[in-house]
C-alpha positions in Angstrom: 0.0 0.0 0.0 2.9 2.4 0.8 4.4 1.6 -2.6 1.1 2.5 -4.3 0.8 5.8 -2.5 4.4 6.7 -3.4 3.7 5.7 -7.0 0.6 7.9 -7.3 2.4 10.8 -5.7 5.4 10.4 -8.0 3.2 10.2 -11.2 1.1 13.2 -10.3 4.1 15.4 -9.7 4.3 15.7 -13.5 0.6 15.6 -14.5 1.1 16.5 -18.2 3.7 13.8 -18.8 1.6 11.3 -17.0 -1.5 12.2 -19.0 0.4 11.8 -22.3 1.7 8.4 -21.2 -1.8 7.3 -20.0 -3.3 8.4 -23.3 -0.6 6.6 -25.4 -1.2 3.4 -23.5 -5.0 3.8 -23.7 -4.9 4.1 -27.4 -2.7 1.1 -27.8 -4.5 -1.1 -25.3 -8.0 0.1 -26.4 -7.2 -0.7 -30.1 -6.1 -4.2 -29.1 -9.1 -4.7 -26.8 -11.5 -3.7 -29.6 -10.0 -6.0 -32.2 -9.7 -8.8 -29.6 -13.5 -8.5 -29.0 -14.1 -9.4 -32.6 -11.3 -12.0 -32.7 -12.8 -13.7 -29.6 -16.3 -13.8 -30.9 -15.5 -15.0 -34.4 -12.5 -17.3 -33.9 -12.2 -18.3 -30.2 -15.5 -18.3 -28.4 -17.2 -21.7 -28.2 -21.0 -22.2 -28.5 -22.9 -21.5 -25.3 -23.7 -25.2 -24.8 -22.5 -27.9 -22.3 -19.1 -29.4 -23.2 -18.7 -27.7 -26.6 -15.3 -29.5 -27.1 -17.2 -32.7 -27.8 -19.0 -31.2 -30.8 -17.6 -32.1 -34.3 -18.6 -30.8 -37.7 -19.1 -33.4 -40.4 -18.3 -32.5 -44.0 -18.9 -34.2 -47.3 -16.3 -34.2 -50.0 -16.0 -33.4 -53.7 -17.4 -34.4 -56.1 -21.1 -33.9 -55.5 -22.7 -34.6 -58.9 -26.2 -33.3 -59.0 -27.7 -30.2 -57.3 -25.8 -28.4 -54.6 -27.3 -25.7 -52.4 -25.2 -24.1 -49.7 -25.4 -21.2 -47.3 -23.3 -19.3 -44.8 -22.8 -22.5 -42.8 -20.3 -23.7 -45.4 -19.4 -24.1 -49.0 -21.2 -26.6 -51.4 -18.5 -29.3 -51.0 -19.4 -30.0 -47.3 -23.2 -30.5 -47.6 -25.0 -33.9 -47.5 -28.2 -35.2 -49.1 -31.1 -35.7 -46.7 -31.2 -39.5 -47.3 -27.5 -39.7 -46.4 -28.1 -37.8 -43.2 -30.9 -40.2 -42.2 -28.7 -43.2 -43.0 -25.8 -41.9 -41.0 -28.0 -40.9 -38.1 -29.5 -44.4 -37.8 -26.4 -46.5 -38.2 -23.6 -44.5 -36.4 -22.3 -45.7 -33.0 -19.6 -43.2 -32.2 -21.7 -40.2 -31.5 -24.5 -39.4 -29.0 -26.3 -38.1 -32.0 -26.0 -36.4 -35.4 -27.9 -33.2 -36.1 -28.9 -31.5 -39.4 -29.6 -27.9 -40.0 -30.1 -25.4 -42.8 -30.8 -21.6 -42.7 -33.5 -19.9 -44.7 -35.3 -16.5 -44.9 -38.8 -16.2 -43.4 -41.7 -13.9 -43.0 -43.0 -14.2 -39.5 -46.5 -13.1 -38.5 -47.6 -13.2 -34.9 -50.6 -11.4 -33.6 -50.6 -9.2 -36.7 -47.0 -8.2 -36.3 -45.1 -9.1 -39.5 -41.3 -9.4 -39.6 -38.8 -10.5 -42.2 -36.2 -12.6 -40.4 -33.8 -15.5 -40.6 -34.9 -19.0 -39.5 -33.3 -22.4 -39.3 -34.6 -25.8 -40.4 -33.3 -28.3 -37.7 -33.6 -32.0 -37.2 -35.3 -33.3 -34.1 -31.8 -34.2 -32.8 -30.5 -30.6 -33.1 -31.2 -29.5 -29.5 -30.6 -32.9 -27.9 -27.1 -33.1 -29.5 -26.4 -29.6 -28.2 -27.7 -30.6 -24.8 -29.7 -27.4 -24.4 -32.6 -26.8 -22.1 -35.5 -24.5 -23.0 -36.1 -21.1 -21.5 -39.8 -21.8 -21.8 -41.9 -24.7 -22.9 -40.0 -27.5 -24.7 -37.5 -27.9 -27.5 -37.7 -30.3 -30.5 -37.1 -34.0 -29.9 -36.6 -37.0 -32.2 -40.3 -37.5 -32.5 -40.8 -34.0 -34.0 -39.4 -34.6 -37.5 -40.1 -38.3 -38.3 -42.6 -37.6 -41.0 -42.1 -35.2 -43.9 -44.5 -32.3 -43.4 -46.1 -33.8 -40.3 -44.8 -31.4 -37.6 -45.8 -27.7 -38.0 -44.1 -26.7 -34.8 -41.9 -23.8 -33.9 -39.3 -22.9 -31.3 -38.6 -19.2 -30.8 -35.2 -17.7 -30.4 -34.8 -16.1 -27.0 -33.9 -12.7 -28.5 -37.0 -12.7 -30.8 -39.2 -13.7 -27.8 -37.7 -11.0 -25.6 -37.6 -8.1 -28.0 -40.6 -8.6 -30.3 -43.0 -10.5 -27.9 -42.0 -8.8 -24.6 -41.1 -12.1 -23.0 -44.7 -13.1 -23.0 -45.0 -16.5 -21.3 -48.5 -17.1 -22.8 -47.1 -17.6 -26.4 -46.7 -21.4 -25.8 -49.4 -23.1 -27.8 -50.1 -20.0 -29.8 -50.0 -20.0 -33.6 -47.3 -18.2 -35.6 -47.4 -17.9 -39.3 -44.1 -18.7 -41.1 -44.0 -18.0 -44.8 -47.8 -18.1 -45.0 -48.1 -21.4 -43.1 -49.5 -21.8 -39.6 -47.2 -23.3 -37.0 -47.6 -23.9 -33.2 -45.1 -22.4 -30.8 -43.9 -25.1 -28.4 -41.0 -23.4 -26.7 -38.3 -20.8 -26.4 -34.6 -21.5 -26.9 -32.2 -20.7 -24.0 -30.9 -17.2 -23.5 -27.6 -16.5 -25.2 -28.0 -19.2 -27.8 -28.3 -17.8 -31.3 -27.9 -20.8 -33.5 -24.8 -22.7 -34.6 -23.8 -20.5 -37.6 -21.9 -17.3 -37.0 -23.4 -14.6 -39.2 -26.9 -16.0 -39.1 -29.1 -14.9 -36.2 -32.3 -16.9 -36.3 -35.6 -15.8 -34.9 -37.3 -19.1 -35.1 -36.4 -22.8 -35.5 -38.7 -25.3 -37.4 -38.4 -29.0 -38.1 -36.3 -29.8 -41.1 -39.0 -32.1 -42.3 -41.2 -29.0 -42.9 -39.1 -27.5 -45.7 -41.4 -28.8 -48.4 -44.4 -27.1 -46.7 -42.5 -23.7 -46.5 -40.9 -23.9 -49.9 -43.4 -25.1 -52.5 -41.9 -27.3 -55.1 -39.1 -28.6 -53.0 -38.6 -32.3 -53.3 -35.2 -32.9 -52.0 -36.1 -35.4 -49.2 -35.8 -38.5 -51.3 -33.1 -37.5 -53.8 -29.5 -38.5 -53.1 -28.2 -36.2 -55.7 -29.6 -33.1 -53.9 -26.9 -31.8 -51.5 -28.3 -29.2 -49.0 -28.0 -30.4 -45.4 -25.2 -29.4 -42.9 -24.4 -31.9 -40.2 -22.7 -31.9 -36.8 -22.5 -34.4 -34.0 -21.4 -34.9 -30.4 -18.7 -37.4 -29.6 -19.6 -40.1 -27.1 -17.6 -39.7 -23.8 -14.1 -41.2 -24.3 -14.3 -41.4 -28.1 -11.5 -39.5 -29.8 -12.0 -37.7 -33.1 -9.9 -40.1 -35.0 -11.9 -43.1 -33.9 -15.1 -41.2 -34.7 -13.9 -40.6 -38.2 -13.1 -44.2 -38.7 -16.5 -45.2 -37.4 -18.5 -42.8 -39.6 -16.5 -43.6 -42.7 -17.2 -47.3 -42.1 -20.9 -46.5 -42.6 -20.5 -43.7 -45.2 -18.3 -45.5 -47.8 -20.5 -48.6 -48.3 -23.5 -46.3 -48.9 -21.4 -44.3 -51.4 -20.2 -47.4 -53.3 -23.2 -49.7 -53.0 -26.0 -47.3 -53.2 -25.2 -43.8 -54.5 -22.6 -44.8 -57.1 -25.2 -46.7 -59.0 -27.4 -43.6 -59.2 -24.8 -41.4 -60.9 -25.1 -40.8 -64.6 -22.8 -39.3 -67.1 -19.6 -39.5 -65.0 -16.3 -40.3 -66.5 -14.2 -43.2 -65.1 -11.9 -40.7 -63.4 -14.7 -38.8 -61.8 -16.5 -42.0 -60.7 -13.2 -43.2 -59.1 -13.1 -40.0 -57.1 -16.7 -40.3 -56.2 -16.2 -43.8 -54.9 -13.2 -42.6 -52.8 -15.2 -40.0 -50.9 -14.9 -39.9 -47.1 -16.5 -37.8 -44.3 -14.5 -34.9 -42.9 -14.6 -34.7 -39.1 -13.3 -31.4 -37.5 -13.7 -29.4 -34.3 -17.2 -28.1 -34.0 -17.0 -26.2 -30.7 -17.5 -22.9 -32.5 -20.3 -24.1 -34.7 -20.4 -24.2 -38.5 -19.8 -21.0 -40.6 -17.9 -20.0 -43.7 -17.4 -16.7 -41.9 -14.8 -18.3 -39.7 -12.4 -18.7 -42.7 -13.4 -15.4 -44.4 -12.4 -13.3 -41.4 -9.5 -15.4 -40.1 -6.7 -13.7 -42.1 -8.1 -10.1 -41.8 -8.5 -10.5 -38.0 -5.0 -12.0 -37.6 -3.7 -9.1 -39.6 -5.6 -6.5 -37.5 -4.6 -8.1 -34.2 -1.0 -8.0 -35.4 -1.3 -4.3 -36.4 -2.8 -3.3 -33.1 -0.1 -5.3 -31.3 2.5 -3.2 -33.2 0.7 0.0 -32.2 0.9 -1.1 -28.5 4.6 -2.0 -28.8 5.3 1.5 -30.1 3.3 3.0 -27.3 5.2 0.8 -24.8 8.5 2.0 -26.3 7.4 5.6 -25.6 6.7 4.8 -22.0 10.0 2.9 -21.6 11.8 5.9 -22.9 9.8 8.2 -20.5 10.7 5.9 -17.5 14.3 5.8 -18.5 14.5 9.6 -18.6 12.6 9.8 -15.2 15.0 7.2 -13.8 18.0 9.3 -14.9 16.5 12.3 -13.1 15.9 10.3 -10.0 19.3 8.7 -9.9 20.4 10.8 -6.9 17.2 9.7 -5.1 17.9 6.0 -5.8 21.6 6.4 -4.8 20.6 7.9 -1.5 18.0 5.3 -0.7 20.6 2.5 -1.5 23.1 4.2 0.7 20.6 4.4 3.5 20.1 0.6 3.4 17.2 0.1 1.0 17.6 -3.2 -0.9 17.6 -3.3 -4.7 14.5 -5.6 -4.5 12.6 -2.9 -2.6 13.5 -0.2 -5.2 12.6 -2.6 -8.1 9.2 -3.2 -6.4 8.6 0.5 -6.0 9.6 1.4 -9.6 7.6 -1.5 -11.1 4.6 -0.5 -9.0 4.8 3.0 -10.6 4.9 1.5 -14.1 2.0 -0.9 -13.4 -0.1 2.0 -11.9 0.6 3.9 -15.1 -0.4 0.9 -17.2 -3.6 0.3 -15.1 -4.6 4.0 -15.6 -4.0 3.5 -19.3 -6.0 0.3 -19.2 -9.0 2.0 -17.5 -9.1 4.8 -20.1 -8.6 2.1 -22.8 -12.0 0.7 -22.1 -13.5 4.0 -23.4 -11.2 3.8 -26.5 -12.3 0.2 -27.1 -16.0 1.1 -26.7 -15.7 4.0 -29.1 -13.7 1.9 -31.6 -16.3 -0.9 -31.5 -19.1 1.6 -32.0 -17.3 3.0 -35.0 -16.7 -0.5 -36.4 -20.4 -1.4 -35.9 -21.5 1.8 -37.7 -19.0 1.1 -40.6 -20.2 -2.5 -41.3 -23.4 -3.3 -43.3 -26.4 -4.2 -41.2 -26.5 -7.9 -40.3 -23.2 -8.6 -42.1 -21.9 -10.2 -38.9 -25.1 -11.5 -37.4 -24.6 -12.6 -33.8 -21.5 -10.5 -33.3 -21.9 -7.8 -30.7 -19.9 -4.6 -30.8 -19.7 -4.1 -27.0 -17.1 -4.2 -24.3 -18.0 -7.5 -22.5 -16.4 -9.0 -19.3 -14.0 -11.0 -21.5 -12.7 -7.8 -23.2 -12.4 -6.1 -19.8 -10.3 -9.1 -18.5 -8.2 -9.0 -21.6 -7.6 -5.2 -21.2 -6.7 -5.7 -17.5 -4.2 -8.5 -18.3 -2.7 -6.6 -21.1 -2.3 -3.6 -18.9 -0.4 -5.5 -16.2 1.7 -7.3 -18.8 2.7 -4.0 -20.6 3.4 -2.4 -17.2 5.9 -5.0 -16.3 7.5 -5.2 -19.7 8.0 -1.5 -20.3 8.9 -0.9 -16.7 11.4 -3.7 -16.2 14.5 -2.3 -18.0 14.2 1.2 -16.6 13.8 -0.2 -13.1 16.8 -2.5 -13.5 18.8 0.4 -14.9 17.8 2.8 -12.2 18.9 0.4 -9.4 22.1 -0.9 -11.0 25.0 -1.8 -8.7 27.4 0.9 -9.9 24.8 3.8 -9.5 26.7 5.5 -6.5 30.0 5.3 -8.3 28.5 6.7 -11.5 26.9 9.6 -9.6 30.2 10.5 -8.0 31.9 10.7 -11.4 29.1 12.8 -12.9 28.4 15.1 -10.0 26.3 18.0 -11.0 25.2 16.4 -14.3 22.2 14.5 -15.4 23.0 10.8 -15.1 22.5 8.6 -18.1 24.8 5.8 -19.1 25.9 5.0 -22.6 23.9 1.8 -22.5 20.7 3.7 -21.6 21.3 6.2 -24.4 21.8 3.4 -26.9 18.7 1.6 -25.6 16.6 4.7 -26.0 17.9 5.3 -29.5 17.3 1.6 -30.4 13.7 1.9 -29.1 13.0 4.9 -31.4 14.7 3.2 -34.3 12.4 0.2 -33.7 9.4 2.5 -33.5 10.3 4.0 -36.9 10.8 0.6 -38.4 7.4 -0.6 -37.1 5.7 2.6 -38.2 7.2 2.2 -41.7 5.8 -1.3 -41.9 2.4 -0.2 -40.8 2.3 2.8 -43.2 3.3 0.6 -46.1 0.6 -2.0 -45.1 -2.0 0.8 -44.8 -0.9 2.2 -48.1 -1.3 -1.1 -49.8 -4.8 -1.7 -48.5 -5.9 1.9 -49.3 -4.6 1.6 -52.8 -6.2 -1.8 -53.2 -9.5 -0.2 -52.1 -8.9 2.6 -54.6 -8.5 -0.1 -57.3 -11.8 -1.7 -56.2 -13.6 1.7 -56.3 -12.4 2.1 -59.9 -13.7 -1.3 -61.1 -15.9 -0.9 -64.2 -19.1 -2.6 -63.1 -20.7 -2.5 -66.5 -23.7 -1.1 -64.8 -25.1 2.4 -64.2 -25.8 2.4 -60.5 -26.4 6.1 -59.8 -30.0 7.0 -58.7 -31.0 3.4 -58.5 -32.8 2.0 -55.5 -33.2 -1.7 -54.8 -35.3 -3.8 -52.5 -36.6 -7.4 -52.4 -40.0 -9.0 -51.7 -40.9 -12.6 -51.1 -44.7 -13.2 -51.7 -44.1 -17.0 -51.4 -43.2 -16.4 -47.8 -46.6 -15.0 -47.2 -48.3 -18.1 -48.6 -48.8 -16.8 -52.2 -49.2 -19.4 -54.9 -47.0 -19.2 -57.9 -49.7 -17.6 -60.0 -50.5 -15.1 -57.2 -46.8 -14.3 -57.0 -46.5 -13.7 -60.7 -49.5 -11.4 -60.7 -48.1 -9.5 -57.7 -44.8 -8.9 -59.5 -46.5 -7.5 -62.5 -48.8 -5.2 -60.4 -45.7 -4.1 -58.3 -43.8 -3.2 -61.5 -46.7 -1.0 -62.8 -47.2 0.7 -59.4 -43.5 1.5 -58.9 -43.3 2.9 -62.4 -46.2 5.3 -61.6 -44.1 7.0 -58.8 -43.3 10.6 -59.9 -39.7 10.9 -61.0 -39.2 7.1 -61.7 -37.7 6.6 -65.1 -37.4 2.8 -65.1 -38.3 -0.3 -63.1 -37.1 -3.9 -63.5 -36.5 -7.0 -61.4 -34.2 -10.0 -61.0 -34.4 -13.3 -59.3 -30.7 -13.2 -58.3 -29.9 -9.9 -56.6 -27.0 -8.1 -58.3 -23.7 -7.7 -56.4 -25.2 -9.4 -53.3 -22.9 -12.4 -53.1 -25.5 -14.8 -54.6 -24.8 -16.9 -57.6 -26.9 -19.5 -59.5 -25.7 -21.7 -62.3 -26.7 -24.5 -64.6 -25.0 -26.8 -67.1 -26.0 -25.7 -70.6 -26.1 -27.1 -74.1 -25.3 -24.6 -76.9 -25.3 -24.8 -80.7 -21.9 -26.1 -81.8 -20.7 -26.9 -78.3 -19.6 -30.4 -77.6 -20.2 -31.4 -74.0 -18.9 -34.4 -72.1 -18.4 -35.9 -68.6 -15.3 -33.9 -67.8 -16.0 -30.8 -69.9 -17.1 -27.6 -68.0 -20.4 -26.6 -69.5 -21.6 -24.6 -66.6 -22.8 -21.0 -66.8 -24.2 -18.5 -64.2 -27.7 -17.4 -64.9 -30.4 -14.9 -63.8 -34.1 -14.4 -64.5 -34.9 -10.8 -65.1 -37.8 -8.5 -66.0 -38.6 -6.5 -69.1 -36.3 -3.5 -69.7 -33.7 -4.9 -67.3 -30.7 -3.9 -69.4 -32.0 -0.4 -70.2 -32.9 0.3 -66.6 -29.4 -0.7 -65.4 -27.5 0.8 -68.2 -26.1 -2.4 -69.7 -25.5 -2.0 -73.5 -27.3 -4.4 -75.8 -24.7 -5.1 -78.5 -27.1 -6.9 -80.8 -30.6 -8.3 -80.8 -33.3 -7.1 -78.4 -34.3 -6.8 -74.7 -36.9 -8.9 -73.0 -40.5 -7.5 -73.2 -43.7 -8.3 -71.3 -44.7 -10.5 -74.1 -42.0 -13.0 -73.2 -44.2 -15.0 -70.9 -45.4 -18.5 -70.3 -46.6 -20.1 -73.5 -44.5 -17.9 -75.7 -41.3 -19.3 -77.4 -38.5 -19.6 -74.8 -35.8 -16.9 -75.2 -32.5 -16.0 -73.6 -29.9 -13.2 -73.7 -26.2 -13.9 -73.2 -23.2 -11.8 -72.3 -19.7 -11.6 -73.9 -18.1 -14.1 -71.5 -20.8 -16.7 -72.4 -20.2 -16.2 -76.1 -16.4 -16.5 -75.6 -16.6 -19.7 -73.4 -19.0 -21.5 -75.8 -17.3 -20.3 -79.0 -20.3 -18.4 -80.3 -18.3 -15.5 -81.8 -20.1 -12.1 -82.0 -23.0 -13.3 -84.1 -24.9 -15.0 -81.4 -28.4 -13.8 -82.0 -30.6 -16.5 -83.5 -28.6 -19.5 -82.1 -30.2 -21.9 -79.7 -29.3 -23.3 -76.2 -30.8 -25.3 -73.4 -30.1 -25.8 -69.7 -30.4 -28.4 -67.0 -33.1 -26.4 -65.1 -36.3 -28.0 -66.3 -38.1 -31.0 -67.7 -36.5 -30.6 -71.2 -32.9 -31.0 -69.9 -30.4 -31.2 -72.7 -32.9 -29.9 -75.3 -31.9 -26.7 -77.3 -35.3 -25.1 -76.7 -34.2 -21.5 -76.1 -33.5 -19.0 -78.8 -30.8 -16.4 -78.1 -32.5 -13.1 -78.9 -29.9 -10.7 -77.4 -26.2 -10.2 -76.9 -25.1 -7.8 -74.1 -21.9 -6.4 -72.8 -20.3 -8.0 -69.8 -21.4 -6.6 -66.4 -20.6 -7.6 -62.8 -22.9 -10.3 -61.4 -22.2 -11.5 -57.9 -19.0 -9.9 -56.6 -17.4 -6.6 -57.5 -13.9 -8.1 -57.4 -14.6 -11.4 -59.2 -14.0 -11.9 -62.9 -17.3 -11.5 -64.9 -18.6 -15.1 -65.4 -20.3 -16.5 -68.5 -23.9 -15.5 -67.9 -27.2 -16.0 -69.6 -30.5 -14.4 -68.8 -34.1 -15.6 -69.0 -37.3 -13.7 -68.7 -38.8 -14.4 -65.3 -42.3 -14.3 -66.8 -41.5 -17.6 -68.5 -40.8 -19.3 -65.2 -43.9 -20.6 -63.3 -42.0 -21.1 -60.0 -40.7 -17.6 -59.0 -41.7 -16.7 -55.5 -39.4 -13.8 -54.7 -37.9 -10.9 -56.6 -35.4 -8.1 -56.2 -36.5 -4.8 -57.7 -34.4 -2.0 -59.2 -36.0 1.5 -59.5 -34.2 4.2 -61.4 -35.2 7.8 -60.6 -34.5 11.3 -61.8 -34.7 12.5 -58.2 -32.4 11.9 -55.2 -32.8 8.2 -54.2 -33.5 9.3 -50.6 -36.7 10.9 -51.8 -38.0 7.7 -53.4 -37.1 5.2 -50.6 -39.9 6.4 -48.2 -42.4 5.9 -51.0 -41.6 2.3 -51.7 -43.2 0.7 -48.6 -46.4 2.7 -49.2 -46.6 1.4 -52.8 -46.1 -2.2 -51.7 -48.5 -1.8 -48.8 -51.3 -0.8 -51.1 -50.8 -4.2 -52.8 -50.3 -6.2 -49.6 -50.0 -4.5 -46.2 -48.6 -7.7 -44.7 -45.7 -8.1 -47.1 -42.5 -6.6 -45.7 -39.8 -5.1 -47.9 -36.3 -6.5 -47.5 -32.9 -5.0 -48.0 -34.0 -1.5 -49.0 -30.9 0.5 -50.1 -29.4 2.4 -53.0 -27.2 0.5 -55.5 -24.0 2.5 -54.4 -24.8 1.2 -50.9 -25.1 -2.4 -52.2 -21.7 -2.0 -54.0 -20.1 -0.7 -50.7 -21.6 -3.6 -48.8 -20.2 -6.1 -51.3 -16.7 -4.8 -50.7 -17.2 -4.0 -47.0 -14.3 -6.2 -45.9 -11.9 -4.2 -48.1 -13.2 -1.0 -46.7 -13.0 -2.4 -43.2 -9.4 -3.4 -43.4 -8.3 -0.3 -45.3 -9.9 2.1 -42.8 -8.5 0.3 -39.8 -5.0 -0.2 -41.2 -4.8 3.4 -42.2 -6.1 4.6 -38.8 -3.7 2.4 -36.9 -0.8 3.2 -39.3 -1.3 6.9 -38.6 -1.6 6.3 -34.9 1.6 4.3 -34.9 3.4 7.1 -36.8 2.1 9.7 -34.4 3.3 7.7 -31.4 6.7 7.1 -33.1 7.0 10.9 -33.7 6.2 11.5 -30.0 8.9 9.0 -29.1 11.4 10.5 -31.4 10.7 14.0 -30.1 11.1 12.8 -26.5 14.4 11.1 -27.1 15.8 14.1 -29.0 14.6 16.6 -26.4 16.1 14.6 -23.6 19.4 14.1 -25.6 19.6 17.8 -26.1 19.0 18.3 -22.3 21.9 15.8 -21.6 24.2 17.5 -24.0 23.4 21.1 -23.0 26.9 21.7 -21.6 28.5 20.2 -24.6 26.5 22.2 -27.0 27.1 25.4 -25.0 30.9 24.7 -25.1 30.8 24.1 -28.9 29.0 27.4 -29.4 31.4 29.2 -27.1 34.2 27.9 -29.2 32.6 29.2 -32.4 30.1 26.7 -33.6 27.2 28.4 -35.4 23.5 27.6 -34.7 23.1 26.0 -38.2 25.9 23.5 -37.4 24.3 22.6 -34.1 20.9 22.2 -35.8 22.5 19.9 -38.4 24.1 17.8 -35.6 20.7 17.1 -34.0 19.0 16.5 -37.4 21.9 14.1 -38.4 20.8 11.9 -35.5 17.2 12.1 -36.7 18.3 11.1 -40.2 20.4 8.2 -39.0 17.6 6.7 -36.9 15.1 7.3 -39.7 17.2 5.7 -42.4 18.1 2.7 -40.3 14.5 2.2 -39.0 13.1 2.9 -42.5 15.3 0.3 -44.2 14.3 -2.3 -41.6 10.7 -1.4 -41.8 10.8 -1.4 -45.6 12.3 -4.9 -45.7 9.7 -6.2 -43.2 6.9 -4.6 -45.1 7.9 -6.2 -48.4 7.9 -9.6 -46.7 4.6 -9.1 -45.0 3.1 -7.5 -48.2 3.8 -10.7 -50.1 1.9 -12.7 -47.4 -1.0 -10.3 -47.7 -1.2 -10.3 -51.5 -4.2 -12.5 -51.5 -6.2 -9.8 -49.8 -5.1 -7.1 -52.3 -7.0 -6.3 -55.5 -4.9 -6.0 -58.6 -1.9 -4.9 -56.6 1.5 -6.5 -55.7 2.7 -6.5 -52.1 5.7 -4.4 -53.0 4.0 -1.6 -55.0 6.8 1.0 -55.6 4.4 4.0 -55.3 3.3 2.8 -51.9 6.8 2.1 -50.7 8.0 5.6 -51.9 5.0 7.3 -50.4 5.4 5.7 -47.0 9.1 6.6 -47.0 8.5 10.2 -47.8 5.6 10.5 -45.3 7.6 9.0 -42.5 10.7 11.1 -43.3 8.5 14.3 -43.2 7.0 13.3 -39.8 10.4 12.3 -38.4 12.1 15.5 -39.3 9.1 17.6 -38.2 9.4 15.8 -34.8 13.2 16.4 -34.7 13.0 20.1 -35.8 11.8 21.4 -32.4 14.6 19.9 -30.3 17.1 21.0 -33.1 15.7 24.5 -32.9 16.1 24.6 -29.2 19.6 23.2 -29.4 20.6 25.9 -31.9 19.4 28.7 -29.6 21.2 27.6 -26.4 23.0 30.5 -24.6 26.6 29.4 -24.1 27.1 31.0 -20.6 23.8 29.6 -19.3 24.7 26.2 -20.7 28.0 26.1 -18.9 26.3 26.8 -15.6 23.6 24.2 -16.4 23.1 21.3 -14.0 
């Protein structure tokens, strides 16, 4: 306690210096705490279930001939067919159970409150495998999904029940309408559980056997060539993962070879051999199943590394500060040693001071972390990281506290050891009347600043690379005209519409939207543009020879009349779709340049014929190509434009949802409020989804690039500022130590310019050495980060030169003030200086 009082008294003797030190540490620790919050939630935190370490994810393997459908839970290689899930579930002996799940979009209606939300199809084993208990009512069991379409039951997510239904305990047994179908609420999931897929925050869970009832036309329960189910399991006690893999493969491989191989058609011998060799992947499932884990892994490791470097630079500043303070207190330390104090006692006192400083920085860092997380949450698109909370939780507080103590010990250890060295009294006697600082301490301070410059150079180059990469992304030619275009989606099928009713609704909506004042064009698509979605089919084309191992796949979309005109895509030849392209009329298609190139159609594509695998007439060339359009981006801004063909949605009798695009001559913000009113006149219970402008849609598509660029630039500038403060502090203290020497030089005839150059020479030396080290490090790290850059090498010369110039300007600006002071020292005052 006495050490703590002395530490506080000592720190507050110099309040300005202490405040700067606390702020530096707060910025470093707060940045680390904020990124750690995301890192922990996305890559470390297990599911809130009993014994999560016993959960394992099961993954199928390539090839999956047939139809594949995947979601955020994982890519299309890892999904299983529904019959395979049931086979494995019945025959396995190494797990307590196997669970299946699949996310979907839903319109929920309860007591006349309608909400567009996410939902999850789950097997009856889902909650038992997770070993969860209900917050209210009961959860699904094995008896709740035995028959297809026989269990219209629902379990509410706790957050939905709490926020939308005011924690009403009477909801049990009440009806809830999901996608137009009545379900009975049987329970509420436990608090804190938000599904097993990071990025998807469900509001309701329904039996997987009810998918056919909620998605008219779905018939994937009996087909082994439809891959759409995600699986996970819980290991039996004492069963290791390797044994579980052997056990499940012993069931899976005979089914593959004896049952499913016989159902495959059109496979080459090589592909069939790979199919017969398929095995089940078994991996750690403690964190659930989500493709987001892999997507964010590299960016988060990069950001945690960047914030770590920022903290190291801040700690170097504090170490320099403590070294300077130790030099000023050398007489005090010598007297206390002479009076009998042990070195251990003095070390304890000095480390207490550094830890108090760090703890004060840690306390303030919680505010920095909170503001940083709030900024990150505002920067990201809504629901882009469903389930991730941008708050300072107890784990983050514990992390900040531990980091504070660790940094306090690390940056305080060397100054404490130096201040209590064994030769302190002797050194003082030989330097009576002077500031005490050994050659080793001077070199250590200079080395710290050089290291700060090197780290700042690396961060500046990294930030420059990501900012330039983002600039490249912003300059991508989309092939679309997105200005003054508003987009939104509607899903009539989720409100129980029949296919005919949906088709009539789309046509009425198009007419009503077109009647809005200022609207110059309206169109629609089945696959939303630049939204990360992608649909494809194998196709047959005039003159194209297909085969088992020949890639005949093309992306496709179903669009409305006037689509290309509304979105500014040039029609190179032929015509657009018109309202007359409807059911019963000759089938037509429009293709892009990439399609014509892949299938060797040349430029004269109009009039040729094609067919696709999406329909009863598979393999038949029953569509006439009536238009040829310029390439335009489809799913991702950064991806190469794929081969793409378009069909008129009016010729499809199974469209139940649509994304609209409304072009206006006014500001989009003036049109957006009108859209819900227009749709409400057609159906007041049909919610609009994802209402935004097309520029917003583009930004959301590349949000990860924006996220990394903004953070790396902010942290790079912060690191450079901290390094400049460190450089200034070292030079100012060096000038103080050399005051007598400088005064003597000037008394002997040295002019102010020469003294100024002497100080700036030291700046130049540290900048050059640190810059070269940082440059080499940045080039190495840039090569590792090249996969995250868009059309840019990790050693871009312009970025390297720009960072070097920027750092040099900052360094010499920081050094100019001490140099100016040194050049204006009065010789007579300096010779009397103590």
